[in-house]
C-alpha positions as CSV (number, residue, x, y, z in Angstrom):
1,M,-1.9,-164.0,-121.7
2,S,-3.0,-161.8,-124.6
3,R,-0.9,-158.8,-125.4
4,T,-3.8,-157.1,-127.2
5,V,-5.6,-154.0,-125.8
6,V,-8.9,-153.2,-127.4
7,V,-9.3,-149.5,-127.9
8,L,-13.0,-148.6,-128.5
9,N,-14.3,-145.3,-129.7
10,G,-18.0,-144.3,-129.7
11,P,-20.3,-142.1,-131.7
12,N,-19.1,-139.1,-133.7
13,L,-15.4,-139.7,-132.9
14,N,-15.0,-140.6,-136.6
15,L,-15.5,-136.8,-137.2
16,L,-12.5,-135.8,-135.0
17,G,-10.5,-133.0,-136.6
18,L,-13.7,-131.6,-138.2
19,R,-16.3,-131.6,-135.4
20,E,-16.0,-128.8,-132.9
21,P,-12.2,-128.5,-133.0
22,E,-12.2,-125.9,-130.3
23,I,-13.4,-128.7,-127.9
24,Y,-12.0,-131.9,-129.4
25,G,-8.9,-130.6,-131.3
26,R,-7.8,-130.9,-134.9
27,V,-6.3,-134.3,-134.7
28,S,-8.1,-137.0,-136.7
29,L,-9.1,-140.4,-135.3
30,E,-6.7,-141.9,-137.8
31,D,-3.9,-139.9,-136.2
32,I,-4.9,-141.0,-132.8
33,K,-5.0,-144.6,-134.0
34,A,-1.5,-144.4,-135.3
35,A,-0.1,-142.7,-132.1
36,T,-2.0,-145.3,-129.9
37,R,-0.6,-148.2,-131.9
38,A,2.9,-146.8,-131.8
39,R,2.7,-146.3,-128.0
40,A,1.3,-149.8,-127.5
41,K,4.2,-151.2,-129.4
42,T,6.7,-149.6,-127.1
43,H,5.2,-151.7,-124.3
44,G,5.1,-154.9,-126.3
45,L,1.3,-154.5,-126.7
46,E,-0.9,-154.5,-129.8
47,A,-3.8,-152.0,-130.0
48,D,-6.9,-153.3,-131.7
49,F,-8.4,-149.8,-132.5
50,R,-12.1,-149.5,-133.4
51,Q,-14.8,-146.9,-133.8
52,S,-18.6,-147.4,-134.0
53,N,-21.6,-145.1,-133.9
54,D,-23.7,-148.1,-132.9
55,E,-24.1,-148.9,-129.2
56,G,-24.7,-152.6,-130.0
57,E,-21.5,-152.9,-131.9
58,L,-19.5,-151.5,-129.0
59,V,-21.2,-154.0,-126.6
60,T,-20.4,-156.8,-129.0
61,A,-16.7,-155.7,-129.2
62,I,-16.5,-155.5,-125.4
63,Q,-18.0,-159.0,-125.1
64,G,-15.4,-160.3,-127.6
65,A,-12.5,-158.7,-125.8
66,R,-13.4,-160.8,-122.7
67,T,-11.7,-163.8,-124.4
68,S,-9.3,-162.2,-126.8
69,A,-7.7,-159.2,-125.0
70,A,-5.8,-158.2,-121.9
71,G,-7.6,-154.9,-121.3
72,I,-10.0,-152.3,-122.7
73,I,-9.4,-148.6,-123.3
74,I,-12.7,-146.9,-124.1
75,N,-13.9,-143.4,-125.2
76,A,-17.6,-144.2,-125.2
77,A,-18.3,-140.6,-126.2
78,A,-22.0,-139.7,-125.7
79,Y,-22.7,-143.3,-124.6
80,T,-20.6,-142.6,-121.6
81,H,-23.5,-140.6,-120.1
82,T,-26.4,-142.9,-121.3
83,S,-25.4,-146.5,-121.7
84,V,-26.1,-149.0,-119.0
85,A,-25.6,-151.7,-121.7
86,I,-22.0,-150.6,-122.2
87,L,-21.5,-150.5,-118.4
88,D,-22.9,-154.0,-118.0
89,A,-20.7,-155.4,-120.8
90,L,-17.6,-153.8,-119.3
91,L,-18.4,-155.2,-115.9
92,A,-18.9,-158.7,-117.4
93,S,-15.6,-158.5,-119.3
94,D,-13.6,-159.0,-116.1
95,L,-10.8,-156.9,-117.7
96,P,-9.0,-153.7,-116.7
97,V,-10.7,-150.7,-118.2
98,I,-9.3,-147.3,-118.8
99,E,-11.9,-144.6,-119.7
100,V,-10.7,-141.8,-121.9
101,H,-12.2,-138.4,-122.9
102,L,-10.5,-135.8,-125.1
103,S,-12.1,-132.9,-123.2
104,N,-12.4,-132.4,-119.5
105,I,-16.0,-133.6,-119.1
106,Y,-16.2,-131.9,-115.7
107,K,-15.7,-128.4,-117.3
108,R,-18.6,-129.0,-119.7
109,E,-22.4,-129.3,-119.5
110,E,-23.8,-130.8,-116.3
111,F,-25.1,-133.9,-118.0
112,R,-21.6,-134.8,-119.1
113,H,-20.4,-135.0,-115.5
114,H,-22.0,-138.4,-115.0
115,S,-20.3,-141.4,-116.5
116,Y,-21.7,-145.0,-116.5
117,V,-18.4,-146.2,-117.8
118,S,-16.5,-144.9,-114.7
119,R,-18.2,-147.5,-112.5
120,A,-16.4,-150.2,-114.5
121,A,-13.1,-148.3,-115.1
122,T,-9.9,-148.8,-113.2
123,G,-9.1,-145.2,-114.0
124,V,-10.2,-142.2,-116.1
125,I,-8.2,-139.9,-118.2
126,C,-9.8,-136.7,-119.5
127,G,-8.9,-133.3,-120.7
128,F,-5.5,-134.1,-122.3
129,G,-6.8,-134.2,-125.9
130,A,-5.4,-136.9,-128.2
131,H,-2.5,-137.4,-125.8
132,G,-5.0,-139.0,-123.4
133,Y,-4.9,-142.2,-125.5
134,E,-1.2,-142.6,-125.1
135,L,-1.5,-141.9,-121.4
136,A,-4.2,-144.6,-121.3
137,V,-1.9,-147.1,-123.0
138,D,0.9,-146.3,-120.5
139,A,-1.6,-146.8,-117.6
140,M,-2.8,-150.1,-119.1
141,A,0.7,-151.4,-119.5
142,N,1.4,-150.7,-115.9
143,I,-1.8,-152.5,-114.8
144,L,-0.9,-155.5,-116.9
145,V,2.6,-155.7,-115.5
146,S,1.3,-155.5,-111.9
147,R,-1.3,-158.2,-112.6
148,K,1.4,-160.4,-114.1
149,T,3.6,-160.1,-111.0
150,K,0.8,-161.1,-108.6
């Protein structure tokens, strides 16, 4: 079984640390990538960390994970609320999925309260800032261990 977890990040997350720091924090995506990879390593996992502003690239990455990864952690950003294509790809992946958001989407604008990604997700982590990625890795490691013992 693969020990790789694909960590996908959607549009504008490349601007973390610069864009609306009062909402998203001052930590850069590179900092989150380093922390996520370090946490994955403690579980004997590898984090394949990616970001794209293009919905199609995210769908292609999800499809590729189906045969190369043990699970998917995804912060689809704005596509969370709009993309049936990402939902369909996640459902087709047949992999455990953890949805992550830096902010608490339920304390924000009404349109952010709906998530297409959640329908495919095993669980959702939101509102813990950059630390949410590490929590997602811990959750994914637990899921993979429980699947292995079944």
